[in-house]
C-alpha positions as YAML, in Angstrom:
chain: A
units: angstrom
residues:
- id: 1
  name: ASP
  ca: [37.18, 79.03, -65.82]
- id: 2
  name: VAL
  ca: [35.63, 77.19, -68.72]
- id: 3
  name: GLY
  ca: [32.85, 78.83, -70.77]
- id: 4
  name: LYS
  ca: [32.79, 82.31, -69.27]
- id: 5
  name: TRP
  ca: [30.84, 85.12, -70.98]
- id: 6
  name: GLN
  ca: [32.71, 88.19, -72.23]
- id: 7
  name: ALA
  ca: [31.40, 91.24, -74.04]
- id: 8
  name: ALA
  ca: [32.51, 94.46, -75.70]
- id: 9
  name: GLY
  ca: [30.23, 97.39, -76.36]
- id: 10
  name: ILE
  ca: [29.24, 101.03, -76.11]
- id: 11
  name: THR
  ca: [27.13, 102.82, -73.51]
- id: 12
  name: TRP
  ca: [25.91, 106.38, -73.94]
- id: 13
  name: PHE
  ca: [25.85, 108.61, -70.85]
- id: 14
  name: ASN
  ca: [22.76, 110.80, -70.33]
- id: 15
  name: THR
  ca: [21.48, 110.13, -73.84]
- id: 16
  name: SER
  ca: [20.09, 107.34, -75.98]
- id: 17
  name: ARG
  ca: [20.17, 106.32, -79.61]
- id: 18
  name: ALA
  ca: [17.56, 104.96, -82.04]
- id: 19
  name: ASN
  ca: [17.52, 103.48, -85.54]
- id: 20
  name: ILE
  ca: [20.72, 101.47, -85.06]
- id: 21
  name: ASN
  ca: [20.93, 99.10, -88.00]
- id: 22
  name: SER
  ca: [24.50, 97.78, -87.82]
- id: 23
  name: VAL
  ca: [27.34, 97.25, -85.39]
- id: 24
  name: LYS
  ca: [30.94, 96.45, -86.31]
- id: 25
  name: LEU
  ca: [33.19, 94.34, -84.10]
- id: 26
  name: HIS
  ca: [36.87, 94.86, -84.88]
- id: 27
  name: ASN
  ca: [38.38, 91.70, -83.42]
- id: 28
  name: GLY
  ca: [41.78, 92.30, -81.88]
- id: 29
  name: THR
  ca: [44.88, 90.29, -82.64]
- id: 30
  name: PHE
  ca: [45.91, 87.13, -80.88]
- id: 31
  name: VAL
  ca: [48.52, 86.77, -78.21]
- id: 32
  name: THR
  ca: [50.59, 83.77, -77.20]
- id: 33
  name: GLY
  ca: [48.36, 80.87, -76.22]
- id: 34
  name: GLY
  ca: [45.57, 81.70, -78.68]
- id: 35
  name: ASN
  ca: [43.74, 84.29, -76.58]
- id: 36
  name: GLY
  ca: [41.62, 86.79, -78.48]
- id: 37
  name: CYS
  ca: [38.43, 85.22, -79.85]
- id: 38
  name: PHE
  ca: [35.06, 83.97, -78.82]
- id: 39
  name: THR
  ca: [34.92, 80.17, -78.79]
- id: 40
  name: GLN
  ca: [32.13, 77.83, -79.84]
- id: 41
  name: ASP
  ca: [29.91, 76.69, -76.99]
- id: 42
  name: PRO
  ca: [29.09, 72.95, -76.96]
- id: 43
  name: TYR
  ca: [25.42, 73.88, -76.50]
- id: 44
  name: TYR
  ca: [25.52, 76.02, -79.66]
- id: 45
  name: VAL
  ca: [25.48, 79.42, -77.96]
- id: 46
  name: ARG
  ca: [26.74, 81.77, -80.66]
- id: 47
  name: VAL
  ca: [28.28, 85.22, -80.58]
- id: 48
  name: GLN
  ca: [25.32, 87.61, -80.40]
- id: 49
  name: TYR
  ca: [24.32, 91.26, -80.39]
- id: 50
  name: GLN
  ca: [22.44, 92.81, -77.45]
- id: 51
  name: THR
  ca: [20.92, 96.17, -76.52]
- id: 52
  name: SER
  ca: [20.03, 97.92, -73.28]
- id: 53
  name: THR
  ca: [17.43, 100.56, -72.52]
- id: 54
  name: ASN
  ca: [17.78, 100.57, -68.73]
- id: 55
  name: GLY
  ca: [20.89, 98.59, -67.73]
- id: 56
  name: THR
  ca: [19.33, 95.20, -68.50]
- id: 57
  name: TRP
  ca: [20.68, 93.53, -71.66]
- id: 58
  name: THR
  ca: [18.45, 91.74, -74.17]
- id: 59
  name: ASP
  ca: [19.18, 89.92, -77.43]
- id: 60
  name: ALA
  ca: [18.39, 91.74, -80.66]
- id: 61
  name: PRO
  ca: [16.33, 89.15, -82.56]
- id: 62
  name: GLY
  ca: [16.84, 88.64, -86.27]
- id: 63
  name: TRP
  ca: [20.32, 90.14, -86.44]
- id: 64
  name: ASN
  ca: [23.05, 88.29, -88.35]
- id: 65
  name: VAL
  ca: [26.83, 88.55, -88.48]
- id: 66
  name: GLN
  ca: [28.92, 88.70, -91.65]
- id: 67
  name: PRO
  ca: [31.31, 87.19, -92.37]
- id: 68
  name: VAL
  ca: [30.44, 84.14, -90.28]
- id: 69
  name: TYR
  ca: [32.41, 84.28, -87.03]
- id: 70
  name: PRO
  ca: [34.96, 81.39, -87.12]
- id: 71
  name: TYR
  ca: [35.41, 80.81, -83.33]
- id: 72
  name: THR
  ca: [39.14, 80.22, -83.94]
- id: 73
  name: THR
  ca: [42.33, 82.23, -84.33]
- id: 74
  name: ALA
  ca: [41.09, 82.97, -87.88]
- id: 75
  name: ALA
  ca: [39.07, 85.81, -86.25]
- id: 76
  name: SER
  ca: [42.30, 87.70, -85.48]
- id: 77
  name: GLY
  ca: [42.31, 91.25, -86.82]
- id: 78
  name: ARG
  ca: [39.09, 90.85, -88.84]
- id: 79
  name: VAL
  ca: [35.93, 93.00, -88.83]
- id: 80
  name: TYR
  ca: [32.52, 91.39, -88.24]
- id: 81
  name: THR
  ca: [29.33, 93.31, -89.04]
- id: 82
  name: PHE
  ca: [26.13, 92.60, -87.13]
- id: 83
  name: SER
  ca: [23.07, 93.89, -88.97]
- id: 84
  name: GLY
  ca: [19.32, 93.61, -88.95]
- id: 85
  name: GLN
  ca: [16.12, 95.59, -88.88]
- id: 86
  name: ALA
  ca: [16.76, 99.08, -87.52]
- id: 87
  name: LEU
  ca: [16.09, 99.35, -83.79]
- id: 88
  name: THR
  ca: [13.31, 101.89, -83.38]
- id: 89
  name: GLN
  ca: [13.45, 102.01, -79.58]
- id: 90
  name: GLN
  ca: [15.84, 104.35, -77.82]
- id: 91
  name: VAL
  ca: [18.79, 102.37, -76.46]
- id: 92
  name: THR
  ca: [21.46, 103.45, -73.98]
- id: 93
  name: GLY
  ca: [23.93, 100.72, -74.91]
- id: 94
  name: ILE
  ca: [24.89, 98.03, -77.39]
- id: 95
  name: ARG
  ca: [27.26, 95.09, -77.05]
- id: 96
  name: VAL
  ca: [28.56, 91.95, -78.70]
- id: 97
  name: ILE
  ca: [28.64, 88.99, -76.32]
- id: 98
  name: GLY
  ca: [29.88, 85.41, -76.47]
- id: 99
  name: LYS
  ca: [31.76, 82.76, -74.55]
- id: 100
  name: VAL
  ca: [35.49, 82.23, -74.22]
- id: 101
  name: HIS
  ca: [37.45, 79.11, -73.28]
- id: 102
  name: THR
  ca: [34.85, 76.52, -74.22]
- id: 103
  name: ASN
  ca: [37.71, 74.49, -75.74]
- id: 104
  name: ASP
  ca: [41.51, 74.57, -75.56]
- id: 105
  name: ILE
  ca: [41.90, 78.11, -76.93]
- id: 106
  name: SER
  ca: [41.12, 81.68, -75.95]
- id: 107
  name: TRP
  ca: [40.76, 82.43, -72.26]
- id: 108
  name: ALA
  ca: [40.07, 86.10, -73.07]
- id: 109
  name: LEU
  ca: [38.57, 88.21, -75.86]
- id: 110
  name: SER
  ca: [40.61, 90.84, -77.71]
- id: 111
  name: VAL
  ca: [38.67, 93.73, -79.27]
- id: 112
  name: LYS
  ca: [40.18, 96.66, -81.14]
- id: 113
  name: GLU
  ca: [36.99, 98.69, -81.66]
- id: 114
  name: ILE
  ca: [33.17, 98.59, -81.63]
- id: 115
  name: GLU
  ca: [31.24, 100.88, -83.99]
- id: 116
  name: ALA
  ca: [27.48, 101.52, -84.11]
- id: 117
  name: PHE
  ca: [25.62, 102.94, -87.11]
- id: 118
  name: ALA
  ca: [22.19, 104.43, -87.81]
- id: 119
  name: GLY
  ca: [21.92, 104.22, -91.57]
- id: 120
  name: SER
  ca: [25.33, 105.32, -92.84]
- id: 121
  name: SER
  ca: [25.97, 107.63, -89.84]
- id: 122
  name: LYS
  ca: [28.46, 106.45, -87.24]
- id: 123
  name: LEU
  ca: [27.13, 107.06, -83.73]
...
């Protein structure tokens, strides 16, 4: 289907985390047909970072991604860092979310790894 949401993230069982200030998305490599990246939504929905405290996901306002996500096969095998003001609330999960197949490429996302950090400490 066209324009479906996909996400990759981390959930912590029976615990929560605070002070998360960056998340790294290690984009996977592409397979035949161009699958493997988020694609640009015609209504300008961008790849975004979300948190959960109770199973409901909400956007983390003011967070940016570097380098800029290209929404093409150029994302293959690259690392994208989402960062912003440290989250002071206790969260039980984090994720990166976006749309796939909003154009003629990428019916599915490919992710190698997601990392979360509080300061310089990997969670």
